[in-house]
C-alpha positions, -999 to +999 in steps of 0.1 A: +491+736+537+515+724+565+534+757+561+502+778+568+494+776+605+463+799+602+447+775+576+455+745+598+439+763+628+407+770+607+405+734+595+409+720+630+382+744+644+359+734+616+364+697+623+359+703+660+326+721+654+314+694+631+323+667+656+305+687+684+274+690+662+273+653+655+277+646+692+249+670+701+225+654+676+233+620+689+228+631+724+194+646+716+183+614+698+196+592+726+179+613+753+146+614+733+145+576+735+150+575+772+121+574+796+130+610+807+101+626+788+072+602+792+038+610+776+014+613+804-019+623+789-039+627+757-065+656+758-093+662+734-097+700+733-135+702+730-166+681+736-176+656+710-212+648+699-209+614+681-173+602+687-171+581+718-142+578+743-141+540+738-136+546+700-108+570+706-091+546+730-094+518+706-081+539+677-051+551+697-042+517+711-007+509+700-002+543+684+012+561+715+046+544+715+076+563+725+079+594+746+069+631+742+095+636+714+095+603+696+057+597+692+045+597+656+019+624+655+010+618+618+003+582+626-020+592+654-038+617+632-044+591+604-057+566+629-082+591+643-094+601+608-104+565+602-132+567+627-166+570+610-176+604+625-142+621+623-139+644+593-106+659+602-081+657+632-052+678+644-026+664+668+001+685+685+025+683+714+019+703+745+050+706+768+060+689+789+041+656+787+008+660+769-007+654+734-036+676+724-062+664+699-086+686+680-114+667+661-138+681+635-169+658+634-191+653+604-223+673+606-250+652+590-276+672+569-291+644+548-294+607+543-277+593+512-299+568+494-327+547+508-315+525+537-278+527+526-263+535+560-246+565+545-250+602+553-242+635+537-223+662+557-226+699+555-198+700+529-217+676+506-194+647+514-208+612+517-197+591+547-208+559+564-218+561+600-247+552+624-264+581+642-267+576+679-286+608+684-319+614+665-319+646+645-339+675+659-358+677+625-364+651+598-334+650+574-340+648+536-328+619+514-304+625+485-300+599+458-278+601+428-242+597+416-218+599+445-195+623+427-224+649+424-232+649+462-220+685+467-240+698+438-271+678+449-268+693+484-267+727+467-299+719+447-316+708+479-307+740+498-318+760+469-351+742+468-356+747+505-352+784+501-374+788+470-402+767+485-404+787+518-432+810+506-454+779+501-448+765+535-436+733+518-403+714+526-384+691+502-380+657+517-361+639+489-340+649+460-330+625+432-306+631+403-309+605+376-279+590+356-289+616+329-286+643+356-323+651+357-334+666+390-365+654+408-379+666+442-404+650+466-421+675+489-435+669+524-470+666+511-460+638+487-460+659+456-432+650+431-417+678+410-397+670+378-372+698+372-350+682+345-314+689+338-295+720+347-292+742+316-277+777+311-310+790+294-333+772+318-317+767+352-333+744+377-339+773+401-359+791+374-382+761+369-387+757+406-396+794+410-422+788+382-435+759+401-441+781+431-459+806+409-482+777+396-486+759+429-521+771+437-533+761+402-516+727+405-534+720+438-568+731+424-564+708+394-552+678+413-577+680+442-605+654+438-639+668+430-666+664+457-693+654+432-671+628+415-669+590+422-660+586+459-638+556+453-619+572+425-615+604+445-601+586+475-576+567+453-566+600+436-561+616+470-537+588+481-517+588+448-487+610+444-491+640+422-463+644+396-457+679+383-435+681+353-418+716+351-397+708+321-420+727+298-407+762+288-439+781+296-461+757+315-463+724+332-477+689+329-496+672+357-500+635+363-520+619+391-510+582+394-520+565+361-545+593+351-541+610+317-517+639+316-532+673+318-511+698+300-509+736+302-488+754+276-493+787+293-502+800+327-535+782+336 
């Protein structure tokens, strides 16, 4: 090798380039740690509904160490996503001295369980948070296995659509441990829909309920010439309509005997 000057020159050039690269990297790392690129501001890119500035400041306290280059953006993102109303956060550098934060808040569409302090967002995800702003319209209550929350929200939205022709609104949806679906309407009526089945989907049973609704109301309404005390008690009792029959329904008013119809009344 010593007798080959061209090879010696190539090796020396390579060593020189490697050394220069190492020095350049070291210089960048060194300069990044100097107070030459201070982080001057953190900007939230859009207005927030539920997340408060004090919560953001508390979440970011101690997370903004370093300068523009050395700050750990992933740590900042994870800290923000621990806030109750933050569903997703994005954090990016904006030259020369700013960090921009984009936050997606949970959009609540239902309460999860009675007085549980939990909500369901528009994706069917259950989260724990306290609402500081009252909803414009009453929100329904969903109750069932947490893992089925997205499917339950789908059932509710489906019921809301199917019941529109009646002018009725579902106020609560319950899925039992055996996966049976039950609805409570705004007039207090309870509708048993049973389990989702390929041959008898929940939607099909609900559509049949809409078809029978006028008959259900006429049967359940207290008679004017009946006992006044009994009629008043019946009027205050919830009406339970069991739509699990293949071609009809069963009607129960409080503890009264079940009235069955095997065909269209």
